[in-house]
BALOBA-1460 file (C-alpha; in Angstrom, 3 decimals):
// residues 65
<rec num="1" residu="m" x="199.981" y="-176.258" z="-160.530"/>
<rec num="2" residu="r" x="201.888" y="-178.566" z="-162.835"/>
<rec num="3" residu="t" x="201.321" y="-182.267" z="-162.157"/>
<rec num="4" residu="s" x="202.819" y="-185.548" z="-163.202"/>
<rec num="5" residu="p" x="202.030" y="-189.190" z="-162.419"/>
<rec num="6" residu="q" x="205.325" y="-189.598" z="-160.543"/>
<rec num="7" residu="s" x="204.845" y="-186.562" z="-158.285"/>
<rec num="8" residu="d" x="201.176" y="-187.386" z="-157.739"/>
<rec num="9" residu="r" x="202.321" y="-190.498" z="-155.843"/>
<rec num="10" residu="y" x="203.687" y="-188.246" z="-153.091"/>
<rec num="11" residu="k" x="200.597" y="-186.060" z="-152.597"/>
<rec num="12" residu="r" x="199.324" y="-188.221" z="-149.767"/>
<rec num="13" residu="f" x="202.604" y="-187.726" z="-147.867"/>
<rec num="14" residu="v" x="203.416" y="-184.029" z="-148.435"/>
<rec num="15" residu="d" x="201.404" y="-180.886" z="-148.999"/>
<rec num="16" residu="e" x="200.994" y="-179.197" z="-152.374"/>
<rec num="17" residu="a" x="203.330" y="-176.362" z="-151.372"/>
<rec num="18" residu="l" x="206.247" y="-178.798" z="-151.214"/>
<rec num="19" residu="i" x="205.357" y="-180.391" z="-154.541"/>
<rec num="20" residu="s" x="205.099" y="-176.914" z="-156.048"/>
<rec num="21" residu="r" x="208.559" y="-176.115" z="-154.658"/>
<rec num="22" residu="i" x="209.927" y="-179.284" z="-156.276"/>
<rec num="23" residu="y" x="208.654" y="-178.044" z="-159.646"/>
<rec num="24" residu="q" x="210.251" y="-174.648" z="-159.019"/>
<rec num="25" residu="v" x="213.618" y="-176.237" z="-158.280"/>
<rec num="26" residu="a" x="213.276" y="-178.527" z="-161.310"/>
<rec num="27" residu="n" x="212.639" y="-175.490" z="-163.511"/>
<rec num="28" residu="s" x="215.756" y="-173.818" z="-162.107"/>
<rec num="29" residu="l" x="217.772" y="-176.864" z="-163.236"/>
<rec num="30" residu="a" x="216.612" y="-176.484" z="-166.853"/>
<rec num="31" residu="g" x="219.595" y="-176.672" z="-169.169"/>
<rec num="32" residu="l" x="221.892" y="-178.181" z="-166.548"/>
<rec num="33" residu="h" x="222.999" y="-181.813" z="-166.432"/>
<rec num="34" residu="v" x="222.945" y="-183.656" z="-163.088"/>
<rec num="35" residu="l" x="225.507" y="-186.422" z="-162.583"/>
<rec num="36" residu="h" x="224.686" y="-189.236" z="-160.162"/>
<rec num="37" residu="v" x="227.726" y="-190.817" z="-158.506"/>
<rec num="38" residu="n" x="227.621" y="-194.137" z="-156.670"/>
<rec num="39" residu="t" x="230.809" y="-195.316" z="-154.986"/>
<rec num="40" residu="t" x="229.763" y="-198.937" z="-154.590"/>
<rec num="41" residu="a" x="230.430" y="-201.419" z="-157.379"/>
<rec num="42" residu="k" x="226.965" y="-202.996" z="-157.139"/>
<rec num="43" residu="g" x="223.730" y="-202.178" z="-155.401"/>
<rec num="44" residu="g" x="223.774" y="-200.235" z="-152.172"/>
<rec num="45" residu="g" x="221.487" y="-197.539" z="-150.860"/>
<rec num="46" residu="v" x="222.256" y="-194.971" z="-153.538"/>
<rec num="47" residu="a" x="221.364" y="-197.418" z="-156.303"/>
<rec num="48" residu="e" x="218.059" y="-198.178" z="-154.620"/>
<rec num="49" residu="i" x="217.245" y="-194.500" z="-154.154"/>
<rec num="50" residu="l" x="218.117" y="-193.717" z="-157.770"/>
<rec num="51" residu="q" x="215.841" y="-196.500" z="-158.968"/>
<rec num="52" residu="a" x="212.888" y="-194.590" z="-157.488"/>
<rec num="53" residu="l" x="214.263" y="-191.102" z="-158.155"/>
<rec num="54" residu="i" x="215.209" y="-191.380" z="-161.829"/>
<rec num="55" residu="p" x="211.640" y="-191.736" z="-163.197"/>
<rec num="56" residu="l" x="210.651" y="-188.586" z="-161.278"/>
<rec num="57" residu="i" x="213.733" y="-186.694" z="-162.454"/>
<rec num="58" residu="e" x="213.019" y="-187.667" z="-166.062"/>
<rec num="59" residu="e" x="209.388" y="-186.667" z="-165.782"/>
<rec num="60" residu="l" x="210.444" y="-183.275" z="-164.424"/>
<rec num="61" residu="g" x="212.636" y="-182.818" z="-167.491"/>
<rec num="62" residu="i" x="215.962" y="-182.791" z="-165.655"/>
<rec num="63" residu="k" x="218.888" y="-184.106" z="-167.710"/>
<rec num="64" residu="h" x="221.008" y="-186.637" z="-165.852"/>
<rec num="65" residu="s" x="223.491" y="-189.464" z="-166.175"/>
């Protein structure tokens, strides 16, 4: 199974089947570009989630903005 430092952080919380599924979905997004939209001017929950999510997305090779 493919591994990365970012996804390895979650191994103690979820089983390897779920992490494997995440890699499968990431591979299916190859060549696409994901756009993140936040409706608040500053901060908010989405901004906080993206702060943790973006390093994982980048490590999985998903293009985003």
